[in-house]
C-alpha positions as CSV (number, residue, x, y, z in Angstrom):
1,M,-75.7,24.3,-28.7
2,V,-75.0,27.5,-27.1
3,Q,-71.7,27.8,-28.7
4,S,-72.9,27.0,-32.0
5,G,-75.5,30.4,-31.2
6,L,-73.2,32.4,-30.2
7,R,-70.4,31.6,-33.3
8,Q,-73.9,32.5,-35.3
9,Q,-74.7,35.5,-33.8
10,L,-71.4,36.9,-32.7
11,R,-68.8,36.1,-35.7
12,H,-66.0,38.6,-34.4
13,D,-66.6,38.1,-31.1
14,Y,-67.4,34.6,-30.0
15,G,-63.8,33.8,-29.4
16,W,-63.8,36.7,-27.0
17,V,-66.8,35.8,-25.3
18,L,-65.9,31.8,-24.8
19,G,-62.4,32.3,-24.7
20,A,-61.2,35.8,-22.1
21,M,-65.1,37.1,-20.5
22,L,-66.2,33.6,-19.4
23,P,-63.4,33.5,-16.9
24,D,-63.0,36.9,-16.0
25,L,-66.6,37.1,-15.1
26,D,-66.3,33.6,-13.4
27,K,-63.4,36.2,-11.0
28,L,-66.3,38.5,-10.7
29,V,-68.9,35.7,-9.6
30,D,-66.4,34.2,-7.1
31,L,-65.7,37.3,-5.6
32,R,-69.4,38.5,-5.5
33,N,-70.4,35.8,-3.7
34,E,-67.1,35.5,-1.1
35,G,-68.2,38.8,0.0
36,A,-72.2,37.9,0.1
37,H,-71.6,34.9,2.1
38,E,-68.9,34.6,3.3
39,T,-66.1,36.9,4.1
40,V,-65.2,40.7,3.7
41,I,-63.2,40.8,0.3
42,G,-59.8,42.7,0.6
43,L,-59.7,45.8,-1.4
44,D,-56.3,43.9,-3.8
45,A,-58.7,41.4,-5.2
46,L,-61.4,43.7,-5.8
47,E,-59.2,46.1,-7.9
48,S,-57.7,43.7,-10.3
49,V,-61.4,42.1,-10.8
50,R,-62.3,46.5,-11.2
51,E,-59.5,47.2,-14.0
52,R,-60.9,44.4,-16.4
53,V,-64.3,45.8,-16.2
54,V,-63.2,49.3,-16.3
55,G,-60.1,49.2,-18.3
56,I,-57.5,50.6,-16.3
57,G,-54.5,49.5,-18.0
58,C,-56.0,47.2,-20.0
59,E,-59.6,47.3,-22.9
60,G,-61.9,46.7,-20.0
61,M,-65.0,44.4,-20.5
62,L,-67.5,47.2,-20.5
63,A,-65.9,48.6,-23.6
64,R,-65.7,45.3,-25.4
65,L,-68.8,44.5,-24.7
66,A,-70.2,47.8,-26.3
67,R,-68.6,46.9,-29.2
68,V,-69.9,43.8,-30.0
69,K,-73.2,45.1,-29.3
70,L,-72.8,47.5,-32.1
71,R,-70.9,44.9,-34.3
72,T,-74.0,42.8,-33.7
73,R,-76.8,45.6,-34.1
74,A,-74.8,46.3,-37.4
75,S,-74.7,42.9,-39.1
76,S,-78.4,41.9,-38.4
């Protein structure tokens, strides 16, 4: 049900949301949970996630989400 709703609402971007964004968010959640509950997280682990979110050397998740939002708003 969720996937069909995403497919309807995000016609051009649902593949990215389900395919690439979710694994990146899972990495972020895992690091956050480790840091909040278990251990100190090293800089190397944090840098790779930060690079993906902000967009250092690649298209960032934040920029892509903004584009998805604008495209969704424009098609409404």
